[in-house]
mmCIF file as Biopython writes it, N, C-alpha, C and O atoms, coordinates in Angstrom:
data_model
#
loop_
_atom_site.group_PDB
_atom_site.id
_atom_site.type_symbol
_atom_site.label_atom_id
_atom_site.label_alt_id
_atom_site.label_comp_id
_atom_site.label_asym_id
_atom_site.label_entity_id
_atom_site.label_seq_id
_atom_site.pdbx_PDB_ins_code
_atom_site.Cartn_x
_atom_site.Cartn_y
_atom_site.Cartn_z
_atom_site.occupancy
_atom_site.B_iso_or_equiv
_atom_site.auth_seq_id
_atom_site.auth_asym_id
_atom_site.pdbx_PDB_model_num
ATOM 1   N N  . MET A ? 1  ? -12.104 -3.350  -5.735  1.0 0.0 1  A 1 
ATOM 2   C CA . MET A ? 1  ? -11.610 -2.030  -5.377  1.0 0.0 1  A 1 
ATOM 3   C C  . MET A ? 1  ? -10.935 -1.395  -6.583  1.0 0.0 1  A 1 
ATOM 4   O O  . MET A ? 1  ? -10.329 -2.078  -7.410  1.0 0.0 1  A 1 
ATOM 5   N N  . ASP A ? 2  ? -11.052 -0.092  -6.664  1.0 0.0 2  A 1 
ATOM 6   C CA . ASP A ? 2  ? -10.450 0.641   -7.771  1.0 0.0 2  A 1 
ATOM 7   C C  . ASP A ? 2  ? -9.173  1.330   -7.279  1.0 0.0 2  A 1 
ATOM 8   O O  . ASP A ? 2  ? -9.205  2.475   -6.826  1.0 0.0 2  A 1 
ATOM 9   N N  . ILE A ? 3  ? -8.061  0.617   -7.376  1.0 0.0 3  A 1 
ATOM 10  C CA . ILE A ? 3  ? -6.771  1.132   -6.926  1.0 0.0 3  A 1 
ATOM 11  C C  . ILE A ? 3  ? -5.914  1.376   -8.157  1.0 0.0 3  A 1 
ATOM 12  O O  . ILE A ? 3  ? -5.764  0.492   -9.000  1.0 0.0 3  A 1 
ATOM 13  N N  . LYS A ? 4  ? -5.353  2.571   -8.262  1.0 0.0 4  A 1 
ATOM 14  C CA . LYS A ? 4  ? -4.542  2.942   -9.424  1.0 0.0 4  A 1 
ATOM 15  C C  . LYS A ? 4  ? -3.144  3.346   -8.984  1.0 0.0 4  A 1 
ATOM 16  O O  . LYS A ? 4  ? -2.913  3.669   -7.819  1.0 0.0 4  A 1 
ATOM 17  N N  . VAL A ? 5  ? -2.219  3.323   -9.929  1.0 0.0 5  A 1 
ATOM 18  C CA . VAL A ? 5  ? -0.848  3.757   -9.664  1.0 0.0 5  A 1 
ATOM 19  C C  . VAL A ? 5  ? -0.881  5.231   -9.245  1.0 0.0 5  A 1 
ATOM 20  O O  . VAL A ? 5  ? -1.531  6.057   -9.885  1.0 0.0 5  A 1 
ATOM 21  N N  . GLY A ? 6  ? -0.177  5.537   -8.175  1.0 0.0 6  A 1 
ATOM 22  C CA . GLY A ? 6  ? -0.128  6.905   -7.675  1.0 0.0 6  A 1 
ATOM 23  C C  . GLY A ? 6  ? -1.047  7.148   -6.486  1.0 0.0 6  A 1 
ATOM 24  O O  . GLY A ? 6  ? -0.883  8.143   -5.778  1.0 0.0 6  A 1 
ATOM 25  N N  . ASN A ? 7  ? -2.016  6.255   -6.249  1.0 0.0 7  A 1 
ATOM 26  C CA . ASN A ? 7  ? -2.894  6.396   -5.082  1.0 0.0 7  A 1 
ATOM 27  C C  . ASN A ? 7  ? -2.086  6.228   -3.801  1.0 0.0 7  A 1 
ATOM 28  O O  . ASN A ? 7  ? -1.078  5.521   -3.779  1.0 0.0 7  A 1 
ATOM 29  N N  . VAL A ? 8  ? -2.536  6.882   -2.739  1.0 0.0 8  A 1 
ATOM 30  C CA . VAL A ? 8  ? -1.940  6.712   -1.421  1.0 0.0 8  A 1 
ATOM 31  C C  . VAL A ? 8  ? -2.919  5.904   -0.587  1.0 0.0 8  A 1 
ATOM 32  O O  . VAL A ? 8  ? -4.079  6.286   -0.431  1.0 0.0 8  A 1 
ATOM 33  N N  . LEU A ? 9  ? -2.448  4.793   -0.054  1.0 0.0 9  A 1 
ATOM 34  C CA . LEU A ? 9  ? -3.280  3.894   0.741   1.0 0.0 9  A 1 
ATOM 35  C C  . LEU A ? 9  ? -2.965  4.080   2.222   1.0 0.0 9  A 1 
ATOM 36  O O  . LEU A ? 9  ? -1.805  4.222   2.607   1.0 0.0 9  A 1 
ATOM 37  N N  . TYR A ? 10 ? -4.000  4.077   3.040   1.0 0.0 10 A 1 
ATOM 38  C CA . TYR A ? 10 ? -3.841  4.107   4.491   1.0 0.0 10 A 1 
ATOM 39  C C  . TYR A ? 10 ? -4.187  2.712   4.987   1.0 0.0 10 A 1 
ATOM 40  O O  . TYR A ? 10 ? -5.344  2.298   4.912   1.0 0.0 10 A 1 
ATOM 41  N N  . LEU A ? 11 ? -3.193  1.980   5.497   1.0 0.0 11 A 1 
ATOM 42  C CA . LEU A ? 11 ? -3.391  0.587   5.900   1.0 0.0 11 A 1 
ATOM 43  C C  . LEU A ? 11 ? -3.692  0.470   7.396   1.0 0.0 11 A 1 
ATOM 44  O O  . LEU A ? 11 ? -3.369  1.362   8.180   1.0 0.0 11 A 1 
ATOM 45  N N  . LYS A ? 12 ? -4.319  -0.655  7.774   1.0 0.0 12 A 1 
ATOM 46  C CA . LYS A ? 12 ? -4.686  -0.893  9.171   1.0 0.0 12 A 1 
ATOM 47  C C  . LYS A ? 12 ? -3.457  -1.045  10.060  1.0 0.0 12 A 1 
ATOM 48  O O  . LYS A ? 12 ? -3.393  -0.468  11.146  1.0 0.0 12 A 1 
ATOM 49  N N  . LYS A ? 13 ? -2.475  -1.829  9.592   1.0 0.0 13 A 1 
ATOM 50  C CA . LYS A ? 13 ? -1.265  -2.058  10.382  1.0 0.0 13 A 1 
ATOM 51  C C  . LYS A ? 13 ? -0.183  -1.087  9.946   1.0 0.0 13 A 1 
ATOM 52  O O  . LYS A ? 13 ? -0.030  -0.806  8.757   1.0 0.0 13 A 1 
ATOM 53  N N  . GLN A ? 14 ? 0.562   -0.578  10.907  1.0 0.0 14 A 1 
ATOM 54  C CA . GLN A ? 14 ? 1.623   0.356   10.555  1.0 0.0 14 A 1 
ATOM 55  C C  . GLN A ? 14 ? 2.921   -0.367  10.231  1.0 0.0 14 A 1 
ATOM 56  O O  . GLN A ? 14 ? 3.163   -1.482  10.693  1.0 0.0 14 A 1 
ATOM 57  N N  . HIS A ? 15 ? 3.743   0.287   9.434   1.0 0.0 15 A 1 
ATOM 58  C CA . HIS A ? 15 ? 5.071   -0.202  9.094   1.0 0.0 15 A 1 
ATOM 59  C C  . HIS A ? 15 ? 5.959   -0.011  10.334  1.0 0.0 15 A 1 
ATOM 60  O O  . HIS A ? 15 ? 5.668   0.865   11.147  1.0 0.0 15 A 1 
ATOM 61  N N  . PRO A ? 16 ? 7.010   -0.786  10.504  1.0 0.0 16 A 1 
ATOM 62  C CA . PRO A ? 16 ? 7.885   -0.609  11.672  1.0 0.0 16 A 1 
ATOM 63  C C  . PRO A ? 16 ? 8.438   0.813   11.835  1.0 0.0 16 A 1 
ATOM 64  O O  . PRO A ? 16 ? 8.811   1.198   12.943  1.0 0.0 16 A 1 
ATOM 65  N N  . CYS A ? 17 ? 8.495   1.592   10.758  1.0 0.0 17 A 1 
ATOM 66  C CA . CYS A ? 17 ? 8.973   2.978   10.877  1.0 0.0 17 A 1 
ATOM 67  C C  . CYS A ? 17 ? 7.907   3.887   11.489  1.0 0.0 17 A 1 
ATOM 68  O O  . CYS A ? 17 ? 8.203   5.024   11.857  1.0 0.0 17 A 1 
ATOM 69  N N  . GLY A ? 18 ? 6.664   3.393   11.601  1.0 0.0 18 A 1 
ATOM 70  C CA . GLY A ? 18 ? 5.599   4.166   12.234  1.0 0.0 18 A 1 
ATOM 71  C C  . GLY A ? 18 ? 4.570   4.739   11.269  1.0 0.0 18 A 1 
ATOM 72  O O  . GLY A ? 18 ? 3.567   5.299   11.710  1.0 0.0 18 A 1 
ATOM 73  N N  . SER A ? 19 ? 4.790   4.613   9.966   1.0 0.0 19 A 1 
ATOM 74  C CA . SER A ? 19 ? 3.879   5.180   8.975   1.0 0.0 19 A 1 
ATOM 75  C C  . SER A ? 19 ? 2.772   4.195   8.598   1.0 0.0 19 A 1 
ATOM 76  O O  . SER A ? 19 ? 3.001   2.988   8.530   1.0 0.0 19 A 1 
ATOM 77  N N  . HIS A ? 20 ? 1.574   4.721   8.353   1.0 0.0 20 A 1 
ATOM 78  C CA . HIS A ? 20 ? 0.446   3.925   7.872   1.0 0.0 20 A 1 
ATOM 79  C C  . HIS A ? 20 ? 0.211   4.162   6.382   1.0 0.0 20 A 1 
ATOM 80  O O  . HIS A ? 20 ? -0.598  3.462   5.772   1.0 0.0 20 A 1 
ATOM 81  N N  . GLU A ? 21 ? 0.904   5.136   5.782   1.0 0.0 21 A 1 
ATOM 82  C CA . GLU A ? 21 ? 0.637   5.551   4.401   1.0 0.0 21 A 1 
ATOM 83  C C  . GLU A ? 21 ? 1.612   4.920   3.419   1.0 0.0 21 A 1 
ATOM 84  O O  . GLU A ? 21 ? 2.824   4.897   3.635   1.0 0.0 21 A 1 
ATOM 85  N N  . TRP A ? 22 ? 1.032   4.400   2.313   1.0 0.0 22 A 1 
ATOM 86  C CA . TRP A ? 22 ? 1.799   3.733   1.266   1.0 0.0 22 A 1 
ATOM 87  C C  . TRP A ? 22 ? 1.361   4.254   -0.089  1.0 0.0 22 A 1 
ATOM 88  O O  . TRP A ? 22 ? 0.174   4.499   -0.305  1.0 0.0 22 A 1 
ATOM 89  N N  . GLU A ? 23 ? 2.300   4.424   -1.002  1.0 0.0 23 A 1 
ATOM 90  C CA . GLU A ? 23 ? 2.003   4.842   -2.373  1.0 0.0 23 A 1 
ATOM 91  C C  . GLU A ? 23 ? 2.043   3.616   -3.286  1.0 0.0 23 A 1 
ATOM 92  O O  . GLU A ? 23 ? 2.939   2.779   -3.169  1.0 0.0 23 A 1 
ATOM 93  N N  . VAL A ? 24 ? 1.060   3.510   -4.204  1.0 0.0 24 A 1 
ATOM 94  C CA . VAL A ? 24 ? 1.000   2.397   -5.143  1.0 0.0 24 A 1 
ATOM 95  C C  . VAL A ? 24 ? 1.931   2.695   -6.317  1.0 0.0 24 A 1 
ATOM 96  O O  . VAL A ? 24 ? 1.790   3.723   -6.979  1.0 0.0 24 A 1 
ATOM 97  N N  . LEU A ? 25 ? 2.881   1.796   -6.574  1.0 0.0 25 A 1 
ATOM 98  C CA . LEU A ? 25 ? 3.821   1.956   -7.683  1.0 0.0 25 A 1 
ATOM 99  C C  . LEU A ? 25 ? 3.473   1.061   -8.867  1.0 0.0 25 A 1 
ATOM 100 O O  . LEU A ? 25 ? 3.786   1.394   -10.010 1.0 0.0 25 A 1 
ATOM 101 N N  . ARG A ? 26 ? 2.820   -0.088  -8.599  1.0 0.0 26 A 1 
ATOM 102 C CA . ARG A ? 26 ? 2.494   -1.046  -9.656  1.0 0.0 26 A 1 
ATOM 103 C C  . ARG A ? 26 ? 1.252   -1.831  -9.243  1.0 0.0 26 A 1 
ATOM 104 O O  . ARG A ? 26 ? 1.087   -2.173  -8.072  1.0 0.0 26 A 1 
ATOM 105 N N  . THR A ? 27 ? 0.380   -2.113  -10.214 1.0 0.0 27 A 1 
ATOM 106 C CA . THR A ? 27 ? -0.820  -2.900  -9.935  1.0 0.0 27 A 1 
ATOM 107 C C  . THR A ? 27 ? -0.821  -4.170  -10.766 1.0 0.0 27 A 1 
ATOM 108 O O  . THR A ? 27 ? 0.015   -4.346  -11.652 1.0 0.0 27 A 1 
ATOM 109 N N  . GLY A ? 28 ? -1.755  -5.045  -10.477 1.0 0.0 28 A 1 
ATOM 110 C CA . GLY A ? 28 ? -1.874  -6.321  -11.171 1.0 0.0 28 A 1 
ATOM 111 C C  . GLY A ? 28 ? -2.282  -7.371  -10.165 1.0 0.0 28 A 1 
ATOM 112 O O  . GLY A ? 28 ? -3.005  -7.071  -9.214  1.0 0.0 28 A 1 
ATOM 113 N N  . ILE A ? 29 ? -1.831  -8.597  -10.357 1.0 0.0 29 A 1 
ATOM 114 C CA . ILE A ? 29 ? -2.120  -9.645  -9.371  1.0 0.0 29 A 1 
ATOM 115 C C  . ILE A ? 29 ? -1.401  -9.320  -8.070  1.0 0.0 29 A 1 
ATOM 116 O O  . ILE A ? 29 ? -1.937  -9.537  -6.983  1.0 0.0 29 A 1 
ATOM 117 N N  . ASP A ? 30 ? -0.190  -8.802  -8.187  1.0 0.0 30 A 1 
ATOM 118 C CA . ASP A ? 30 ? 0.571   -8.311  -7.035  1.0 0.0 30 A 1 
ATOM 119 C C  . ASP A ? 30 ? 0.673   -6.797  -7.138  1.0 0.0 30 A 1 
ATOM 120 O O  . ASP A ? 30 ? 0.653   -6.233  -8.232  1.0 0.0 30 A 1 
ATOM 121 N N  . PHE A ? 31 ? 0.781   -6.153  -5.996  1.0 0.0 31 A 1 
ATOM 122 C CA . PHE A ? 31 ? 0.989   -4.711  -5.947  1.0 0.0 31 A 1 
ATOM 123 C C  . PHE A ? 31 ? 2.398   -4.434  -5.467  1.0 0.0 31 A 1 
ATOM 124 O O  . PHE A ? 31 ? 2.913   -5.151  -4.610  1.0 0.0 31 A 1 
ATOM 125 N N  . ARG A ? 32 ? 3.030   -3.401  -6.007  1.0 0.0 32 A 1 
ATOM 126 C CA . ARG A ? 32 ? 4.279   -2.886  -5.441  1.0 0.0 32 A 1 
ATOM 127 C C  . ARG A ? 32 ? 3.893   -1.582  -4.764  1.0 0.0 32 A 1 
ATOM 128 O O  . ARG A ? 32 ? 3.388   -0.661  -5.406  1.0 0.0 32 A 1 
ATOM 129 N N  . ILE A ? 33 ? 4.136   -1.514  -3.456  1.0 0.0 33 A 1 
ATOM 130 C CA . ILE A ? 33 ? 3.808   -0.309  -2.703  1.0 0.0 33 A 1 
ATOM 131 C C  . ILE A ? 33 ? 5.064   0.205   -2.010  1.0 0.0 33 A 1 
ATOM 132 O O  . ILE A ? 33 ? 5.972   -0.560  -1.685  1.0 0.0 33 A 1 
ATOM 133 N N  . LYS A ? 34 ? 5.098   1.527   -1.791  1.0 0.0 34 A 1 
ATOM 134 C CA . LYS A ? 34 ? 6.256   2.174   -1.171  1.0 0.0 34 A 1 
ATOM 135 C C  . LYS A ? 34 ? 5.804   2.907   0.084   1.0 0.0 34 A 1 
ATOM 136 O O  . LYS A ? 34 ? 4.857   3.692   0.046   1.0 0.0 34 A 1 
ATOM 137 N N  . CYS A ? 35 ? 6.476   2.650   1.180   1.0 0.0 35 A 1 
ATOM 138 C CA . CYS A ? 35 ? 6.186   3.328   2.439   1.0 0.0 35 A 1 
ATOM 139 C C  . CYS A ? 35 ? 6.556   4.797   2.304   1.0 0.0 35 A 1 
ATOM 140 O O  . CYS A ? 35 ? 7.660   5.125   1.869   1.0 0.0 35 A 1 
ATOM 141 N N  . LEU A ? 36 ? 5.630   5.687   2.677   1.0 0.0 36 A 1 
ATOM 142 C CA . LEU A ? 36 ? 5.911   7.116   2.589   1.0 0.0 36 A 1 
ATOM 143 C C  . LEU A ? 36 ? 6.701   7.627   3.777   1.0 0.0 36 A 1 
ATOM 144 O O  . LEU A ? 36 ? 7.125   8.782   3.788   1.0 0.0 36 A 1 
ATOM 145 N N  . GLY A ? 37 ? 6.904   6.781   4.778   1.0 0.0 37 A 1 
ATOM 146 C CA . GLY A ? 37 ? 7.700   7.169   5.936   1.0 0.0 37 A 1 
ATOM 147 C C  . GLY A ? 37 ? 9.187   6.981   5.695   1.0 0.0 37 A 1 
ATOM 148 O O  . GLY A ? 37 ? 9.984   7.884   5.950   1.0 0.0 37 A 1 
ATOM 149 N N  . CYS A ? 38 ? 9.565   5.787   5.194   1.0 0.0 38 A 1 
ATOM 150 C CA . CYS A ? 38 ? 10.991  5.476   5.058   1.0 0.0 38 A 1 
ATOM 151 C C  . CYS A ? 38 ? 11.412  5.142   3.624   1.0 0.0 38 A 1 
ATOM 152 O O  . CYS A ? 38 ? 12.608  5.050   3.344   1.0 0.0 38 A 1 
ATOM 153 N N  . GLY A ? 39 ? 10.451  4.959   2.712   1.0 0.0 39 A 1 
ATOM 154 C CA . GLY A ? 39 ? 10.788  4.674   1.320   1.0 0.0 39 A 1 
ATOM 155 C C  . GLY A ? 39 ? 10.944  3.198   0.995   1.0 0.0 39 A 1 
ATOM 156 O O  . GLY A ? 39 ? 11.284  2.861   -0.140  1.0 0.0 39 A 1 
ATOM 157 N N  . HIS A ? 40 ? 10.708  2.306   1.949   1.0 0.0 40 A 1 
ATOM 158 C CA . HIS A ? 40 ? 10.827  0.859   1.727   1.0 0.0 40 A 1 
ATOM 159 C C  . HIS A ? 40 ? 9.761   0.395   0.738   1.0 0.0 40 A 1 
ATOM 160 O O  . HIS A ? 40 ? 8.602   0.798   0.838   1.0 0.0 40 A 1 
ATOM 161 N N  . GLN A ? 41 ? 10.153  -0.458  -0.226  1.0 0.0 41 A 1 
ATOM 162 C CA . GLN A ? 41 ? 9.212   -0.969  -1.221  1.0 0.0 41 A 1 
ATOM 163 C C  . GLN A ? 41 ? 8.927   -2.441  -0.973  1.0 0.0 41 A 1 
ATOM 164 O O  . GLN A ? 41 ? 9.822   -3.210  -0.619  1.0 0.0 41 A 1 
ATOM 165 N N  . VAL A ? 42 ? 7.645   -2.831  -1.168  1.0 0.0 42 A 1 
ATOM 166 C CA . VAL A ? 42 ? 7.196   -4.184  -0.882  1.0 0.0 42 A 1 
ATOM 167 C C  . VAL A ? 42 ? 6.289   -4.658  -2.008  1.0 0.0 42 A 1 
ATOM 168 O O  . VAL A ? 42 ? 5.480   -3.889  -2.527  1.0 0.0 42 A 1 
ATOM 169 N N  . MET A ? 43 ? 6.430   -5.947  -2.390  1.0 0.0 43 A 1 
ATOM 170 C CA . MET A ? 43 ? 5.469   -6.594  -3.290  1.0 0.0 43 A 1 
ATOM 171 C C  . MET A ? 43 ? 4.496   -7.359  -2.395  1.0 0.0 43 A 1 
ATOM 172 O O  . MET A ? 43 ? 4.918   -8.110  -1.516  1.0 0.0 43 A 1 
ATOM 173 N N  . ILE A ? 44 ? 3.185   -7.168  -2.621  1.0 0.0 44 A 1 
ATOM 174 C CA . ILE A ? 44 ? 2.178   -7.800  -1.780  1.0 0.0 44 A 1 
ATOM 175 C C  . ILE A ? 44 ? 1.030   -8.300  -2.659  1.0 0.0 44 A 1 
ATOM 176 O O  . ILE A ? 44 ? 0.607   -7.589  -3.570  1.0 0.0 44 A 1 
ATOM 177 N N  . PRO A ? 45 ? 0.521   -9.503  -2.408  1.0 0.0 45 A 1 
ATOM 178 C CA . PRO A ? 45 ? -0.591  -10.025 -3.207  1.0 0.0 45 A 1 
ATOM 179 C C  . PRO A ? 45 ? -1.846  -9.152  -3.077  1.0 0.0 45 A 1 
ATOM 180 O O  . PRO A ? 45 ? -2.102  -8.583  -2.016  1.0 0.0 45 A 1 
ATOM 181 N N  . ARG A ? 46 ? -2.620  -9.052  -4.155  1.0 0.0 46 A 1 
ATOM 182 C CA . ARG A ? 46 ? -3.821  -8.220  -4.202  1.0 0.0 46 A 1 
ATOM 183 C C  . ARG A ? 46 ? -4.792  -8.550  -3.059  1.0 0.0 46 A 1 
ATOM 184 O O  . ARG A ? 46 ? -5.297  -7.647  -2.393  1.0 0.0 46 A 1 
ATOM 185 N N  . LYS A ? 47 ? -5.048  -9.825  -2.837  1.0 0.0 47 A 1 
ATOM 186 C CA . LYS A ? 47 ? -6.020  -10.254 -1.825  1.0 0.0 47 A 1 
ATOM 187 C C  . LYS A ? 47 ? -5.622  -9.773  -0.427  1.0 0.0 47 A 1 
ATOM 188 O O  . LYS A ? 47 ? -6.462  -9.284  0.328   1.0 0.0 47 A 1 
ATOM 189 N N  . LYS A ? 48 ? -4.347  -9.912  -0.090  1.0 0.0 48 A 1 
ATOM 190 C CA . LYS A ? 48 ? -3.855  -9.496  1.223   1.0 0.0 48 A 1 
ATOM 191 C C  . LYS A ? 48 ? -3.919  -7.975  1.377   1.0 0.0 48 A 1 
ATOM 192 O O  . LYS A ? 48 ? -4.291  -7.472  2.437   1.0 0.0 48 A 1 
ATOM 193 N N  . LEU A ? 49 ? -3.556  -7.247  0.319   1.0 0.0 49 A 1 
ATOM 194 C CA . LEU A ? 49 ? -3.565  -5.788  0.382   1.0 0.0 49 A 1 
ATOM 195 C C  . LEU A ? 49 ? -4.984  -5.249  0.531   1.0 0.0 49 A 1 
ATOM 196 O O  . LEU A ? 49 ? -5.229  -4.375  1.363   1.0 0.0 49 A 1 
ATOM 197 N N  . GLU A ? 50 ? -5.929  -5.765  -0.272  1.0 0.0 50 A 1 
ATOM 198 C CA . GLU A ? 50 ? -7.310  -5.271  -0.214  1.0 0.0 50 A 1 
ATOM 199 C C  . GLU A ? 50 ? -7.926  -5.494  1.164   1.0 0.0 50 A 1 
ATOM 200 O O  . GLU A ? 50 ? -8.757  -4.700  1.605   1.0 0.0 50 A 1 
ATOM 201 N N  . LYS A ? 51 ? -7.529  -6.565  1.848   1.0 0.0 51 A 1 
ATOM 202 C CA . LYS A ? 51 ? -8.045  -6.849  3.184   1.0 0.0 51 A 1 
ATOM 203 C C  . LYS A ? 51 ? -7.524  -5.847  4.208   1.0 0.0 51 A 1 
ATOM 204 O O  . LYS A ? 51 ? -8.207  -5.552  5.189   1.0 0.0 51 A 1 
ATOM 205 N N  . ASN A ? 52 ? -6.311  -5.316  3.987   1.0 0.0 52 A 1 
ATOM 206 C CA . ASN A ? 52 ? -5.667  -4.438  4.966   1.0 0.0 52 A 1 
ATOM 207 C C  . ASN A ? 52 ? -5.870  -2.953  4.731   1.0 0.0 52 A 1 
ATOM 208 O O  . ASN A ? 52 ? -5.368  -2.140  5.507   1.0 0.0 52 A 1 
ATOM 209 N N  . ILE A ? 53 ? -6.601  -2.569  3.670   1.0 0.0 53 A 1 
ATOM 210 C CA . ILE A ? 53 ? -6.785  -1.147  3.364   1.0 0.0 53 A 1 
ATOM 211 C C  . ILE A ? 53 ? -7.863  -0.551  4.263   1.0 0.0 53 A 1 
ATOM 212 O O  . ILE A ? 53 ? -8.947  -1.114  4.417   1.0 0.0 53 A 1 
ATOM 213 N N  . LYS A ? 54 ? -7.542  0.592   4.848   1.0 0.0 54 A 1 
ATOM 214 C CA . LYS A ? 54 ? -8.500  1.339   5.671   1.0 0.0 54 A 1 
ATOM 215 C C  . LYS A ? 54 ? -9.090  2.492   4.865   1.0 0.0 54 A 1 
ATOM 216 O O  . LYS A ? 54 ? -10.284 2.773   4.972   1.0 0.0 54 A 1 
ATOM 217 N N  . ASP A ? 55 ? -8.254  3.172   4.046   1.0 0.0 55 A 1 
ATOM 218 C CA . ASP A ? 55 ? -8.695  4.332   3.282   1.0 0.0 55 A 1 
ATOM 219 C C  . ASP A ? 55 ? -7.826  4.502   2.047   1.0 0.0 55 A 1 
ATOM 220 O O  . ASP A ? 55 ? -6.652  4.133   2.054   1.0 0.0 55 A 1 
ATOM 221 N N  . ILE A ? 56 ? -8.405  5.065   0.976   1.0 0.0 56 A 1 
ATOM 222 C CA . ILE A ? 56 ? -7.666  5.373   -0.255  1.0 0.0 56 A 1 
ATOM 223 C C  . ILE A ? 56 ? -7.771  6.857   -0.495  1.0 0.0 56 A 1 
ATOM 224 O O  . ILE A ? 56 ? -8.868  7.415   -0.513  1.0 0.0 56 A 1 
ATOM 225 N N  . LYS A ? 57 ? -6.623  7.506   -0.680  1.0 0.0 57 A 1 
ATOM 226 C CA . LYS A ? 57 ? -6.614  8.959   -0.932  1.0 0.0 57 A 1 
ATOM 227 C C  . LYS A ? 57 ? -6.220  9.225   -2.364  1.0 0.0 57 A 1 
ATOM 228 O O  . LYS A ? 57 ? -6.151  10.381  -2.781  1.0 0.0 57 A 1 
#
């Protein structure tokens, strides 16, 4: 997958705040993504993130 810093990802599972949209802050083996609903930041392994992506904007 071609995911770059600044992309907005729409994930299959929603965050507890109710948002499905996440912004990519850092790429590599792990991704740092930020919830666009509440601003929470998470580090997630590439393999797990790519499996959960529904759409890339």
